[in-house]
VOGU-3710 file (C-alpha; in Angstrom, 3 decimals, decimal comma):
1> msdrseaknk> -82,381/12,460/27,864  -79,247/13,687/26,090  -75,718/12,820/27,236  -75,144/16,477/28,133  -78,233/16,757/30,329  -77,457/13,403/31,964  -73,948/14,657/32,833  -75,376/17,919/34,172  -77,908/16,014/36,250  -75,154/13,760/37,689
11> dsnrssrfrf> -73,051/16,830/38,548  -76,043/18,403/40,284  -76,733/15,186/42,210  -73,085/14,939/43,217  -72,986/18,519/44,503  -76,170/18,046/46,536  -75,018/14,661/47,852  -72,098/16,059/49,850  -72,202/18,715/52,519  -68,951/20,213/53,774
21> ygeqflldti> -68,544/21,502/57,316  -65,471/23,681/57,279  -62,447/22,304/55,483  -62,173/19,001/57,299  -65,609/17,457/57,658  -67,859/16,009/54,992  -71,310/14,465/55,199  -72,549/12,079/52,514  -76,257/12,908/52,662  -77,233/9,671/50,918
31> sgsffrvtrt> -75,391/7,161/53,093  -75,314/9,298/56,230  -71,586/8,689/56,520  -69,526/11,460/58,053  -65,883/11,815/57,041  -62,964/13,768/58,399  -60,640/14,739/55,559  -57,367/16,588/55,265  -57,339/20,060/53,748  -55,823/18,600/50,589
41> agfilralid> -58,408/15,816/50,365  -61,207/18,334/50,868  -59,737/20,549/48,163  -59,539/17,646/45,693  -63,016/16,379/46,541  -64,510/19,845/46,053  -62,799/20,036/42,647  -64,290/16,639/41,714  -67,724/17,820/42,801  -67,227/20,914/40,644
51> gkdqaeladi> -66,716/18,616/37,650  -62,930/18,569/37,265  -61,506/15,404/35,726  -58,465/13,520/36,962  -55,998/15,164/34,532  -57,203/18,652/35,470  -56,928/17,748/39,132  -53,291/16,708/38,800  -52,468/20,076/37,208  -54,388/21,967/39,883
61> vehrfgidhs> -52,747/20,032/42,731  -49,309/20,504/41,174  -49,706/24,280/41,092  -51,674/24,713/44,319  -49,322/22,656/46,477  -46,048/23,194/44,600  -45,259/19,542/43,915  -43,941/17,955/40,742  -46,394/16,730/38,140  -45,664/13,012/38,523
71> ratrdvelfv> -46,265/13,162/42,280  -49,463/15,197/41,802  -50,718/12,673/39,236  -49,929/9,713/41,499  -51,497/11,355/44,570  -54,688/12,221/42,686  -54,926/8,700/41,209  -54,520/7,124/44,653  -57,073/9,454/46,233  -59,638/8,904/43,472
81> selrslgiie> -59,114/5,142/43,789  -59,742/5,404/47,530  -62,924/7,419/46,929  -64,154/4,745/44,513  -63,415/1,939/46,961  -65,413/3,781/49,637  -68,306/4,262/47,196  -68,018/8,056/47,398  -67,599/8,440/43,648  -68,716/6,124/40,886
91> npry> -68,159/8,008/37,650  -65,415/6,273/35,591  -64,310/9,588/34,024  -62,387/10,418/37,206
//
């Protein structure tokens, strides 16, 4: 399998793994865990599921929420780190 089709397959698996209920609730269909997230966290997680990388996310958060770039970068890094520690994401490209 090529690197491109592996990445596409992972993106597809990621998008089918999570089910959103409104803006604040998220079900991990693999673990069965149910999460309540803030609007911002839900927005960032949806962007990750859509394949955005960490640098793109910082830019998006900066513009969407009107915060400075360094704060957006720090907030995204902290959130992605939290997602990794919870086992929600695994891909090192984030």
